[in-house]
N, C-alpha and C positions, 0 to 999 in steps of 0.2 A: 819404583814406579817408572812407567814409560814416559817419554816426553808428552805424548797425547794425554795420558792420565793426569799428569802434572798440571797442564793447562786447564783441563776440564774441572779439576778440583778448585783451581783459582777462580774459575767462572762460577762455581757453586759457593764461593766464599768459605771454602774449607782449606785447611792447611795441608798442602802436599808434603812430599819428603823435602823438597827445597823450592825456593821461589823460581818459577819458570821465566824464560826469557826468549825473545824473538822480536823481529822488526816488522813494522808495517811496510817499510821500503828500505832498501840498501843500495846505494849507488855503487858503481862498478869499482871504484878505486880500492876500497877495503877488500872486495872479493879478489881483485887482481893481486893484492899484497898477500892475502891468505893462501891463495892457490898457486902463486908463482907463475901466473899466465894471464893473458888478456881475456876478459870475458865480454860478451855482448849484453849481459844482464844490466839493465839500466845504464848502458854505456853512452847514451846521449848522442854525441856527434858520430862516434864510431858505429853505433847502431843505425842511425839514419843513412850514413854513407854506404854501409854494406847493403842495406835494402835498396837504395837507389841504384846500386851496381848489380842488382839481380842475385844477391847471395842469400836469399831468404832461407834456404834449407840449412846452410852453414850456420846462420845466426841462430835458428831455432834449436839445432842439434847441440850447439855449445851452451845455449841458455839452459836447456834441460840438464845437461851434465853438470854445469857449474853450480846451479842453485842447490842441487842435491849434495854435491861434494862440499860446498861451502857450509851447508847446514851441519853436515857430519863433522867436518874439520873443526868447527868452533863449538860443537855440542849445543846447538840451538834446539829449542823445543817446538818452534812454530816455523811454518814455511808457506809463503804466499804462492798462489797460482792465478793465472789469467788466460784468456783466449789469446791466440797468436794469429798473425796474418794468414789468411787462406793461402794454400799452396799455389793458387793460380792468380793471386792478386797482382794486377799490373802496375807496379810502381813507376811513377814518372819522375825521371831525374831532372831537377831544376838546373837552370843555366847558372854557372858559377861566374860571379862578377869580380870577385877578388878572393884572396885566400880564405876569408871568413864570411863571405856574403854570397847569397844566391837569390835568383828571381824564379819563382815557379810559374806554371802556365796561367795562373790567375793574375799574374802581375804582383803577387805578394813579394815583398822584400824581406828576407829572413837573414839573421846574422848570428854567428857563433859568439858566445860569451866565454872568455878565457877564465873568468872568475867562477861561474857556476857550471860551465860546460854545456849549458842549454843552447838550443837553437831557437831564437825568439823572433817573433813577428815585429818588425820595426815600421813597416808601412803596408797597409792593406791595399790589394789590387782590385780591379773591377773588370778585368778582361773576360769575355765569354770563353767558356771551356768546352771542348769537345767531350761528350759523355764517354765514360769508360766502356769499352767493349767487353764488359764483365759484370755479372750480377752475383752477389752473394746468394747462396742457397737460403731458403726460408729458415732453416734451422742450422746451427753450427755443425759442420761435418768433422770427420776424424782429423783432418789436417789442422783445423782451428783448435781442436782439443788435444793436440800432441803434447803440449807441456803439462796440462792438467792430468792426462792419463799416465804420463811417464812418472810424474812426481807421486801420484797415488799408488802406482805399482811399486815404486821403490821404497817409499816412506809412509804410505797411508796407514799401515798397521801400527806403526810405532810413533809417528809424529802428528801434531795438530796441523792439518792442512786447511788453510782458509783461502777463500777466493775473493778476488776483487772483480765484481761483475762488470760486464761490458763487452762489446764486440768490436774488433778492429775494422775500421772503415777508412783508414788512411792515416798517414803520419801527421800528428798535430804539432803545432808550434806553441811555445810558451808565449802568452800574451798578458799584458797588464790589466789591472782593474779599469773599468770604464764607468763614467758617471751615469750611463744609461741604466745600469743595474739599479742604482739608487733612485733614479727618477721614476722608473716603472713602479717601484714599491710605493713611492709617495703619491704618484698620480693615479694608480689603479691597483690598490692592495688586493681587492677581490680577484682581479684578473690574474695577478701573480700567484695568489693562493690556489686558484683553480689550476693554473699551469703546473704548480708544484705537485698537486694531487694527481694530475694526469701522469706526470713523470713517475710518481710513486707507484701507480698501478702498473706501469710498464715493467717494474722490477720483477713481477711474478714470472713473466715469460723469460726474462733475462736470466733468472736464477735456475731455470729448469735443467740445462745441461750440466751445471755444476753439482746440483743436488743428485742427479742421476749418476754422476761420476763418483760421488761419495765424499765430498768435502766435509770438513768438520765444523766450519764456521764461515760467516759471511762478513766481509769488511766493506762497508759503504762509507760515504763521507760527503760533507758539504761544509764549506768555510763560512762561518757566521760572524767573523769579527776581525778586528785589528788588535795590536798589542794593548791599545788604550781601552778596548771594550768592544761589545757587539756593535755592528753597523746599523742595527735598528733597535728601537726601544723594546723592553720586555713585552709591553702591550702589543706592539706591532708583530713581534716574533710569535706571540700566542695566536694572533689572527692569521698571519701569512705563512709561517714556516712550520709551526708545531704540528698542525694536522697532518701534513705530508710526512714529517718525520715519524709520527705515530703510525701512520699507515705502512711505511717502509719496515718498521720494526715488527708490525703485525704480520706482514707477508713473510718475513724471514722466520719468525716464530712458527707460522703455519707450516713452513717447510721443515720444521723440527731442528732449526739451527740457531745458535746464539748470534746476536747482532753486535758486531764490533764496529764502533762508530768513530771515524776520523774527522776531526774538525779543527782547523787552525784558528788562532786568535784567542783573545782573553774572553772566555765565555762564562765567567763566574756569575754574571748577572742573569743569565738565562739557563744556567746549568740545571737548576731545579726542573725547568720545563723539559730539558733534554732527557733527564732521568725519568720523569713522568711519562715521556713518550715511549719508553720501554727498552732503551738500549742496554745491553748487558755489560759492555766494556767501553770505556772512553779513552781514546788515543789522541795523541798530540796534545798532551797536557803540558802547556808551555810553562816555563819557570815562574812567570809573573802570576800564574794561577795558584802557586804554592800547593803542591801536590799533597803535602801532609795535612793541610787544612781541608782539602777536598775529602781526604780519608776520614777525618773526624766527622764531617757533615754527612757524607753519602756512602761511607765505607761498607755499610751493611746492605746497600742496594746496588752498588756499582763496582765492577772490577776496574781498577786503575791500571792503565797500560802506558808506562813511561817511567820517568824518575831521574834520568840523567840528561842534562842539557845537551841538545844537539850542538850548540855553539861550543860548549866546553869540550865535547868529544872531538870536535874538529880543530879548535884553536887553543885548547887548554893544555894543561900538563897532566901526566898520569896521576900525580898526587891529587890534583883537583877532581879528576874523575873518580878516584878512590873515595874521596871525601863525600861527594854527592851520592855515590852508590851506597855507602854506609849509612848516610843520613836517611835515604829513602827506605833502606831495609829496616832500620830501627823504628821509623815512624809509620810505615805503611804496610809492612809485611805481616805483623802479628794478626792472627785471625783469618789469614788468607785474603783473597781478593786483590792480589797484586801480580802483574806481569811486568818485570823490571826490564826496561829497555831505554833507548834514546827517547827524548821528549817529543820527537817528531819523526825523524828518519836519520839514517847514517848517510851523510852527504859527502860529495866529492871532496877530496883533500883530507879526509879524516885519517889520521895515522892509525895503522893497525895496532900499534902499542897501546894507544888510548882505549881502543875498543876491547882489546884483550884484557886490559886492566879492569874494566867494568865486569867482564865475564868472570875473571879470576875472583873478584870480590864476591860475586854472587855464589860461586862454587865454594869459596872458603867460609863465608859468613852467612850465607842465605839458607842454610839448612835449618829445618824446623825441629824443635822449637827455637825461634830466633833468640839469640843470646848476644846482645851488644850492650854490655854494661857501661861502657865508657860514654861520657858526654860527647855528643856530636853537634857542634853548633850549626845553625842554619848556614849553608854555603853561600858564597857569592856565585850565583847561578850562571853568570855570563849572559849573553844576548839572546838566547833562544833555546 
């Protein structure tokens, strides 16, 4: 089977030749290690600084090359695509305050984290900003579709290409959760529900360029909880968030594509509603959710995308990775409906040896029919 056929079979809950694999997101460090060169793909600070310095074309050219080369080098079945910055987008370089801190034209103070490599907002500014002497065209043009078209040209016939919809309107910074989000739900649940539905309707237009380009699937997402559980009750979720999720799934299905849904947090209490909404695959299955139990409950209605703790891939040993991979294969692969990958994404500082261990086990033991006769006790999954 081709990689594309393998993933499509898993989404149909059929057994392909072997369990497919691929990631929702892969940070640059594993790609750097695998290719033996620096990439701008999810390169965080490196990516920001290159765009600030006016090297947009260099960034996009290397991203195009590197994500294709990485997919082929590690024999992955899935490959993500997204729109890239317009060729004429005027990046404004912030003023550097010290080695790891900047202030932008709004007065926002942003700082680099050596732990996550993100550039995060630490203090919001309120300075008036001169409007950009630039307007995005009404529809994405060829420069914004460079990555999408390149990947589909190179791998579209053989691999499952999925999009992460959205248009580049400027470099965003990582920011923390705010109490306002919860207060709005408590004070005006109907208003929040209506806003969610309006946002869902906007997906139809956002999807158009990807569908025309020929992607195979659509990955959308929204975080609904913490490790301790959802941040709203199941009843509130049904009132505020479920209708918009249902509408998003409908729009993706109307476009003839499967909906791959990414959601962080322990969603077990609301997962039945998420499944009812119509998502085809559930990604970011955190260890606390116990993927094998989700398989038992929803396995005939939902393709599971995950299975090896992101934390273990990053900080564990190859043997721990092997254990988790075997456990997930044994308990979740039979009958199809599994895309085995990290439980969330491949994060910075993940050793290539660990990631290759997961892939090696999939290739060695993930061929159908699945035959893992040995007892595999439930692993110590690690932190995420």
